C-alpha positions in Angstrom: -9.1 -13.0 -3.7 -5.7 -13.0 -4.9 -2.1 -13.0 -3.0 0.1 -10.3 -4.4 2.9 -10.5 -2.1 4.1 -10.2 2.3 4.4 -7.1 4.6 8.2 -7.3 6.0 7.2 -6.3 9.8 10.3 -4.8 10.8 8.9 -2.3 8.2 5.9 -2.0 9.9 6.6 0.8 12.6 4.2 0.6 15.6 1.7 -2.7 13.2 4.7 -4.6 14.0 3.9 -6.3 15.7 0.1 -6.5 16.0 -0.6 -7.8 12.4 -2.4 -11.3 12.4 -0.5 -11.7 9.1 2.2 -10.7 7.1 0.4 -11.6 3.7 -1.1 -8.8 1.3 -4.3 -9.4 -1.2 -6.2 -8.0 -3.2 -9.7 -9.1 -3.0 -11.9 -9.2 -5.5 -14.8 -6.8 -4.2 -12.1 -3.9 -4.5 -10.8 -5.2 -7.8 -14.0 -5.4 -9.6 -16.0 -2.2 -7.5 -13.3 0.2 -7.3 -9.5 0.2 -8.6 -11.4 -1.0 -12.1 -13.9 1.9 -11.9 -11.8 4.5 -10.7 -8.2 3.9 -11.5 -8.3 1.2 -13.9 -5.1 2.8 -16.2 -3.1 3.2 -13.7 -4.2 -0.6 -12.1 -2.5 -2.1 -15.5 0.6 -0.1 -15.5 1.1 -1.2 -11.3 0.3 -4.8 -11.8 3.5 -6.1 -12.8 5.4 -3.4 -9.5 2.7 -4.2 -7.3 4.8 -7.0 -5.1 7.4 -5.1 -5.7 5.8 -2.0 -4.0 4.3 -3.9 -1.3 7.8 -5.6 -0.6 10.5 -3.4 -0.9 8.3 -0.5 -1.1 11.1 3.3 0.1 8.4 5.1 2.4 5.7 4.0 4.1 3.0 6.1 5.8 0.5 5.9 9.0 -2.5 6.7 7.0 -4.1 9.3 9.1 -7.3 9.7 7.0 -7.9 5.7 8.0 -7.4 3.2 10.8 -5.0 0.7 10.8 -4.6 1.4 7.6 -0.8 1.9 5.5 1.1 4.1 2.7 3.5 2.4 0.7 5.0 4.7 -1.9 7.9 3.1 -4.3 9.5 5.4 -7.0 9.7 3.1 -10.4 12.0 4.2 -12.6 11.1 2.0 -15.7 8.2 4.2 -15.6 9.4 7.2 -14.9 6.6 7.2 -11.9 6.2 6.9 -8.5 3.7 4.2 -7.6 1.1 4.4 -4.5 -0.5 1.1 -2.5 -3.1 2.0 0.6 -3.2 -1.4 2.5 -6.0 -1.8 5.9 -4.3 -3.9 7.4 -5.9 -7.1 9.6 -4.7 -5.7 13.5 -5.7 -7.7 16.0 -8.5 -6.3 17.2 -10.4 -6.3 14.0 -12.2 -9.8 13.4 -13.3 -8.1 10.3 -10.6 -8.2 8.3 -8.3 -11.3 8.6 -5.9 -10.7 5.6 -3.9 -7.4 5.2 -5.9 -6.2 1.8 -5.2 -3.9 -1.0 -8.2 -0.1 -1.0 -7.0 1.3 -3.7 -3.4 2.3 -5.6 -2.6 5.4 -8.0 0.6 5.9 -10.2 1.7 9.9 -8.8 3.8 12.3 -10.7 6.6 14.0 -8.6 4.0 16.4 -7.2 1.7 14.1 -5.9 3.9 12.0 -4.3 5.4 15.5 -2.4 2.3 16.1 -1.2 1.4 12.5 -0.7 4.0 12.1 2.0 3.7 15.7 3.4 -0.4 15.7 4.0 -1.0 12.6 4.6 0.4 10.7 7.5 3.4 10.3 9.7 6.8 8.4 7.6 7.3 4.6 10.1 9.7 3.9 7.2 12.1 4.9 5.0 14.5 3.6 2.7 17.8 4.2 2.6 19.7 4.9 -0.2 
């Protein structure tokens, strides 16, 4: 298990008083059994930016496909791409997940960024530029 960063509770909308920790981890299981199998290139590109995506996202969505899950989006100017990180939250009523953990990640193009915002859930945080 790798500690990646910490969520800022004030950005989590309905989850700010529900989560039991602000720490975000990447488990060996998710890294080895999913991310490296399906998103290896994205992981290699996004790895140096993961902490920043988690701690300073541009947008946070309440994932409409998975309970107690958020999607963090961030424009990565240095890459000319956007990053997406999906996090399963550790909430009071869920004893199975003691830490907020990364489910998956990927880099996005502009079209997929817009589709994610439109289709994947309600915006619970939007950075003011």
